[in-house]
N, C-alpha and C positions, 0 to 999 in steps of 0.2 A: 504494500500500500504506500503510495507516494502522494503527498499533498503539497500544494503551493503555499509556502510559509513566509515568503519574502515580504508580502504586503501586510502581514500581521505583526511584524517586528518594528519597534520604534527606531528612529534614526540613531545611529551610534551604538546599537545594541551589541554587547559582547557576551558570549556564553562561556563562562569559566567556573563551572560548579565544582564543589568539593566532592570527594568520594561519598561522604555521607549524604549530601544533597542529591547526588545521582540516584542513590538507592531509595531514599525516603520519598522524594518528590517525583521521581520519574519511573524507576523500575517497579516500585510497589504499586503505583497507579496503573502502569501498563499491565501488570500481572492480574490486577483486580478489575480491569476494564473501566477504570476511572480516568477522567481527563487529566492530562499533564498541565503544569503551569504554563507551558508554551509548547505548541505543536511544531517542534523543530527537529524531532528525532524520527526518521522514517523507519518503517518495518521492512527489512531486507534480509533475506537468507544469505549472509555474507560468504558462506562456504560454496555457493554456486558461482562466485566471482573471484578473480584474483585481486589483490589489494589495490593495485593501480587503477582498477576499474571502478572501485567503490566511490571515489569523490564525485563522479558523475551521477551517482545514485542519490546524492544528497544536495539540496539546494542551499544549504547553509554550511559554512565552514571554509576556511582558507588553508590552515596548517594542520587541522585535525577534524575528524568527522565522527559522528555518533550514530549508532544504529541499534534498533531493537531486532534481535535475531533469535530464531529457534535453534535448538541443538538436537542433532540426531545421534543415535547410538552407532558405535562402530560394529558391534556384534549384537545379535538379537537378545541375548540373555546377559549382556554385560552392562557396565556403567561407564565405560570409556566413551568419550564423544568422538565422532568422526570429524576430523579437522582437515581432511584433504580437499583441495580445490582443483581447478582445471590444470594449473601449471605447477603446483607445488603443495605445500602443507604448512600449517601453523604448528610450531613446537613450543611447548611450555618451557619457561626458564625461571629459575629461582623457586622460592616457596610462596604459597598462597598467603595473602595478607587479609586479616580479619578486619571488617569494617564495623565499627561500633557507633551506636547512637546513645549517648550517655553511658550507662554501664551495661547495656544490652548489645550483643552481637546481632547485626541485622543482615549481613551479607559477607561475601568473599570476593576479593580482587585477585585475578590471575594475570600475569604478564606472559606474552607469547611473542615469538619472532617468526617471520615468514621465511621459508626456504623454498627455492626453486628446485624442481626435480622430484625424485622419490627417495624416501629414506632407505638406507642410511647415508646415501651419497648426495644429499641435497646441498645446494649452495646458499649460504646465508645472505640475506638482503638487509636493507635498512628499514624495512616496514615493521612497525611495532603495533601490538594490540593489547589493550587492557580490557579484560573481560570481567564484568560484574554479574554476580548471580545472587539470588536470595537464599537464605538458609531454609532448608526443607523443601525447595522447589522440586528436587528430583523425587521426593517421596510421593508428591501428588501425581506426577506423570507416570510413576511406576504402577499405579493402580490399573492402567490399561494393559491387560495381558496381551503380549504379542506386538505391542506398538514399538516402533523404532524411535519414537519421540523421547528424548532424554529430558529436555527442558522446554517448556512452552515459550519462555522469553528469557533472554539474557541481554544485558546492555553492553555494547562494544564501543570502545573509543580507539580509533585507528589513526595513526600518523606515521610520517616518514622521518626517521632520525637524520639530523644533519651531520656532515662530516666535520671532524674537529682536527686541530693541529696545523702545523705549518705546511704550506704547499711546497712543491719542488722548486718553484721559481724563487720563493723566499729563501730557501736554503742555498741556492746558487748565488743569490745576491749577497748573502752573508759571507760565503766563502770568498767571493771576489773582493769584498771590502777588507777582509783580513789580509789578503795577499797584497793589496795596494798599500796598506799601512806598513807593511814590513819590507818595502823595497824603496830604493832611491835611483835616480837617473844620473849616470855619469856623463862626461863630455861627449861621448860618442852616441848618446841616446840609448845605451843598453841598460838593462835592469840589473842591479847588484843588491845583494842582501845586506841590510843594515846591521844584522846581528853578527857580523864578522868580528871575532875577537882576536886582537893582536896578543902575542906572547908577552909576558912580563919583561923578559930580557930580549931586546931586539936591537940590532945595530943599525947604523945609518944605511948600510948596504941593503939590509932587509927592507927597510922602509922604501928605498928607491926601487927595489925589486917589485914591491907591491904597489908602486905608483901611489903611495899614500899621500904625498904632498902635491900631487898633480904634476903635469909636465913642466920642465924648466923652460922659461921663455927664451927664445933664441934671437929676439929682436932687440936685446939690450935693455928691455924694460924690467922693472922690479915689481914684486908683489909682496904684500904683507901676509904673514902667517902667524898663528899662535899654536903652541903645543901645550895640551893639558894632560898632566900625568894621570889624572883620574880617568880620562877617556881613552887615551891611546896606549896606556900601559908602559910608557918609556921610563926606564930607570935613569934618573939624572946622574947617578954615580957610575954608570957603566961607560967604560972607555970605548969610543966609537972605533970601528974597524975601517981600514982603507977601502975606498970605493973604486971599483973598476968600471969606469963610466963607459968605456968603449964597448963593453959587452951588452949594454942596454940602450945606448943612444948613439946614433950615427953623427959623427962630426962633419956636417956638411960644409962648415966654414970655420975659420979661425975664431970668429966672434962667438960661435956657439960653444967652443971648448973653453974660451975665456970666461963666459958667463957661468958655465958649469963649474969651473974651478972656483970662481968667486962664491958660488952658492955652497959648495962643499966646505970651503974654508969658513964661511959664516956658520954653517951647521956645526962644525968642529968646535968653534969658539963658543957657540951657544950651549952645546952639550958638555963641553969642557971636561 
């Protein structure tokens, strides 16, 4: 039974009942053929449809949908419900939750997850169902001998769980940011790691080998530099070793050799 309820609801209406309200004001009234406070829950046999088909069966709801549904037995003489649908089945998860009104238990809430395929090789989906049933409802239907009806009515709340956590794109952006923070650009435009640690004892020859002070200018110009023992790890009491310049720099002209000699002499005097 499907009814048009959109014209009966006031503007801005939101349906967010508690578990107790769903049983006391809706499921109890439905089971006793009394009118509900609002006619917004349709009667649908949900097990004849897959969960993604159910939103079209209700004219109310955007992120969750409510239905009154009967339950059938899986076996003629058993009490297990038949939860199979066209493309899969609903599987119970966790333990049943008792719903109380004051100090009296009035119903039970069961959580279920929809699986595609057939057990035990079904594929879990994000479709969730909360099934509410009254206490003692199965005793009333069991009076009909040979009937496959297990419950005349249960109330089902169905929704699709959203995915949580970081996306792959966010993880890639985070990794790229970490890499950029740990690199520097040298004069040739190449990337070098900033966490290169110099040894505690290193000679001027080693520093020139590593090109730590940059290239020596060959045009006769000078440049300023500062050496911090805490950053470079240079021992000021270590006697510098002779430098073989020709192994690392080509003397294209006499002025280049002269500038290099002046630079080495200044370094010797500085490191003393």
